[in-house]
C-alpha positions as CSV (number, residue, x, y, z in Angstrom):
1,X,7.4,-24.2,8.2
2,X,5.9,-21.0,6.2
3,X,4.6,-18.0,7.2
4,X,2.8,-14.7,5.7
5,X,5.3,-12.4,4.7
6,X,4.9,-8.6,6.4
7,X,3.8,-7.4,3.1
8,X,2.8,-3.9,4.9
9,X,6.0,-3.4,6.1
10,X,7.7,-4.1,2.9
11,X,5.6,-2.2,0.5
12,X,6.7,0.6,3.3
13,X,10.3,-0.2,2.6
14,X,9.7,0.4,-1.2
15,X,7.9,3.5,-0.8
16,X,10.0,5.4,1.4
17,X,13.2,3.6,-1.0
18,X,11.3,5.4,-4.2
19,X,11.0,8.8,-2.2
20,X,7.5,8.6,-0.6
21,X,6.4,9.7,2.9
22,X,4.7,6.3,3.5
23,X,4.1,4.9,6.8
24,X,2.3,1.2,7.9
25,X,0.6,0.3,10.7
26,X,0.2,3.3,12.5
27,X,-0.6,6.9,10.6
28,X,1.6,9.1,12.4
29,X,0.2,11.8,14.6
30,X,1.2,14.6,12.6
31,X,0.6,14.4,9.0
32,X,0.8,17.8,8.1
33,X,4.2,18.2,7.3
34,X,4.8,15.0,5.2
35,X,2.3,15.9,2.6
36,X,1.8,13.7,0.3
37,X,1.3,10.9,2.9
38,X,0.8,7.0,1.8
39,X,-0.1,4.8,4.3
40,X,-0.2,1.0,3.4
41,X,-2.8,-1.7,5.4
42,X,-3.4,-5.1,4.4
43,X,-7.3,-5.8,4.6
44,X,-7.4,-9.3,3.7
45,X,-6.5,-12.1,1.7
46,X,-6.1,-15.2,1.0
47,X,-4.0,-18.5,0.6
48,X,-3.4,-18.9,-2.9
49,X,-1.5,-22.6,-2.0
50,X,1.3,-23.7,-0.3
51,X,3.9,-20.9,-1.2
52,X,1.7,-18.4,-2.5
53,X,-0.5,-15.5,-0.7
54,X,-2.5,-13.1,-2.0
55,X,-2.9,-9.4,-0.1
56,X,-5.8,-7.1,-0.5
57,X,-4.0,-4.1,0.1
58,X,-5.1,0.0,0.7
59,X,-2.9,2.3,-0.3
60,X,-4.5,5.4,1.7
61,X,-3.3,8.8,0.2
62,X,-3.3,11.8,2.5
63,X,-2.4,15.3,0.6
64,X,-3.3,19.6,1.0
65,X,-6.2,18.7,-0.7
66,X,-8.7,15.9,-2.2
67,X,-7.5,17.1,-5.7
68,X,-3.7,16.4,-4.8
69,X,-4.9,13.2,-3.0
70,X,-6.6,11.4,-6.2
71,X,-3.6,13.0,-8.3
72,X,-0.7,11.1,-6.0
73,X,-3.2,8.1,-5.9
74,X,-3.6,7.8,-9.6
75,X,0.1,8.3,-10.1
76,X,0.4,5.4,-7.5
77,X,-1.6,3.0,-9.3
78,X,1.4,2.6,-12.0
79,X,3.7,2.1,-9.3
80,X,1.3,-0.9,-7.7
81,X,1.3,-2.8,-11.0
82,X,5.1,-2.1,-11.8
83,X,5.8,-4.6,-8.3
84,X,5.0,-7.5,-10.6
85,X,7.8,-9.5,-11.1
86,X,10.1,-8.0,-8.4
87,X,10.4,-8.2,-4.8
88,X,8.2,-7.2,-2.2
89,X,9.8,-8.8,0.8
90,X,10.2,-11.8,-1.1
91,X,9.2,-13.0,-4.5
92,X,6.0,-10.8,-6.2
93,X,4.3,-12.7,-8.5
94,X,1.6,-10.2,-9.4
95,X,0.0,-6.7,-8.5
96,X,-3.0,-5.8,-9.3
97,X,-4.9,-2.6,-8.6
98,X,-8.7,-4.0,-8.0
99,X,-10.2,-0.7,-7.0
100,X,-9.0,2.4,-8.9
101,X,-8.5,5.9,-6.7
102,X,-11.6,6.9,-5.0
103,X,-12.4,10.4,-3.0
104,X,-11.9,8.5,0.7
105,X,-12.5,11.5,3.3
106,X,-10.8,11.1,7.0
107,X,-12.8,12.9,9.8
108,X,-9.4,12.5,12.1
109,X,-7.2,15.5,10.0
110,X,-10.5,17.3,8.9
111,X,-8.4,19.7,6.4
112,X,-6.6,17.1,4.5
113,X,-7.9,14.8,1.7
114,X,-7.5,11.8,1.3
115,X,-8.0,9.1,-1.4
116,X,-7.6,5.3,-1.1
117,X,-7.2,2.8,-4.2
118,X,-6.9,-0.9,-3.5
119,X,-4.8,-3.8,-4.6
120,X,-4.4,-7.4,-4.9
121,X,-0.6,-8.6,-4.4
122,X,0.4,-12.2,-5.0
123,X,3.8,-12.8,-3.1
124,X,6.0,-15.6,-2.0
125,X,5.2,-16.9,1.5
126,X,7.8,-16.9,4.1
127,X,10.3,-19.8,5.2
128,X,10.7,-20.1,8.8
129,X,12.4,-22.0,11.2
């Protein structure tokens, strides 16, 4: 049997291995000590075929200022594009930025900037017994 891979955790693992402050599933209670910080959320997607899922993923970039958030998010677009052909928990067939970074203020931490970019990442499903 095959099931969808946990792309959020896989991307978190890659981001932290590359030296980014990152989270998946839950945003840390206090972001101020880890800025810039990238939060990864799968927001949807579709089953491409029996062995591939195409995941829509949001990357929310928190930083000290809105300008810093946009700068980090812009740099992150290259990182996302470079995932294709590698491993994101499993084989990554393609990774495309589908929405370039945009200002996306978050009212919860009011004095922290946030920018968001969206990606479509197609990976191999996982074999489970």
